[in-house]
N, C-alpha and C positions, 0 to 999 in steps of 0.2 A: 473757696471752689479747689478742686486735689491738682494735683499736678494733672494726672492723666485728662479730666475734662480741656484743664488749661490749653496742656498742646493738642485737642481735638478742635480747638475751638482755633489755635493755630495755622491748621491748614487755610482758611477763609484767610485767614489776615494773608496768609503766604501768598496765597492764589491772584489776593488783588492786588497786592504787591509786585504780583509777577520775582518775587525772589527766588527764583530754582533752584538754589542750595539750601535752601531753610523749608521749604514742601516737603523735597526727597526726605530728608531730614524727618521732620514731622510725619512725613505718612508712614518711609517704616519705624518707625515708634508707635503708632499707631497700630503699627500691622505687628510687631512684639508685645505691644500688651493683648494687644485678645489672643495668642497663642499661648501669653502669661500665663494670661487668665481661668485657658480648656485644657494647660498640664495641669493648673493648680484646683480642675474640678469644680469649673463656673460652666459658663456658658459665653458664647464671642460678642457678649453683651456689656457683660458684668465689668463695673467701671474696678479699677484697681486699684489698692488702698497709696497713701503717698512712698511707703516702705519698699511696696513690689516694686512699683513704677521706679523710684530709684534703682533699683535694684538690677532694674531691667535698661534702664539711661546708665549706665557703670557696667554694666557689660556692652554696649556696644560704644561707648568710646573710650575699654579697653583695645576693643577689637577696630578700632581706627588708628589706637597711636602701632596696634602692631602692624597693622597696615601698611601707614605710613615708614617703619625700622626699614619693613617689607622692600617697600618701595626704595628706598634712599637706599640700600644694601643691590643690590637690581638694575639699579640705575636708572631708573624711572621716574624724577625728578617732578614731574607735571603729575603724573599722575598721588605723589603725595603730597603737591600741590589742593586737589581736589578734599585728598581726603584730613588735609589738617581745615581744610574751611570748613568741614562736617562737623571734626570737633571744637571748634571750637564754636559749633552752635549747642550742643554737646551740652558742656561744659558750662555753657551759661544756666543747663536746670540743674545744676548738683549744688552743694553745698559748698561752701569753698574748703578747704581741705589745710589744716592746720601745719602753719611751716613744721622742717627736716628740725630745727633747734626743739621745738618745742615738742619733735616727738622725744630728740634725743634724752629730753629729762624726762621726763612720762616713763620713758625704758629706765633709765639709771632708778629711779627714784622707786616702780612697778621688781627691779632685783635685785634693790637694797630690802624690801619689806618683803617681800618671799626669801631672801635668801641664797638667791642663789648663784651656783658660783663653777657647777658644772657646762662645761660648754654643752654637753651631748643632751640641756636640759634647755635648750638654747630653744627648740619651736615649741614647749610649754610657755617662755615666756613668749614669744610669740603668738604663740596665739590668744591669751591670757590677756596681753595689749589690748590688739585688737578686737575686741570683747570689751574690752573700755573704748574705746574708740571709734567704734562701730560708726561710717559714716563720716568721721568726718580729718579720718586720714589716712593714707594710701597703703595699703597695707609692706607696698616695697617699702616705700620709708625705713614702716618700721621695722622689716626685715635687715633694710642697712644700718640702723639704730641702732637695735639688738647683736649684728654682726660685729660691729664697730667695739663692745661693750666688752665682746671675746675675743680680740686678735692683740 
């Protein structure tokens, strides 16, 4: 069963369990999946591939993280709590991300392998590492690791 189909089925489970937060999240994801399918030239009833579904979930996760930061800096912790609860549900669908220490080791190896010593090429290095670690590492961690290598 694909991630898209799994999440569609979880709408019923959330309704039965009267879990309003999860219901809101899975309904939002289902809507985002439909929008993504149409944007890619399909029909609203098309089922997304796992890769595309994970991209949509990752995007939703990043939106929640951004909202949490904005609510906290805006002095609205009660709104940040709701976003945090939604983020926990979204992250349960994402694969586990690689720890920062491993990302840093891979960045060091890739830097040596490619012989990049110029800080001006740090962006290229980040791009190459992200290509290798797609879906396994957070982009912010990769950028931080590369920045540390050149500092």
